[in-house]
C-alpha angles and dihedrals in degrees: 000000000000124000090249092054090049092050092047090049090053092049092057096043110097116242103246093194093059092051090055095054120096115251119210135197131192115190113218100177129082117267093248096045120129090236131030111237111197148154117242122199133177119209097339122049093210094061105066146143125225114238137179125204140158110264096253092050091046091053091051091045091054092048094047092049096041089228127185123212115244113254124229093265093052092047091050090050092050091049092050091051091049091052091050090053092045100043107013125224124287093355131132090254094051092047094048102041094088097042116113120235111248 
């Protein structure tokens, strides 16, 4: 078997490890929206991509990937991480972001 044949064989072999990882979704759009806007994560809810699909395609996507919807605790953790990245911790920006303008 040539090197090229071996590499091509690897490319078509499914990655078993990826199949075994948990896949998460968090829907961001309203239930009656024309498109479903959602976060999709593999293995770790806080590392996600934002995707948009028509509802029928989203339903099929969820089925094909055996996704689970993030629970309240996971969503709160993701939101807290996003705030840390956006504002930092114990910085002037983080301390002032909730102050009202007088």
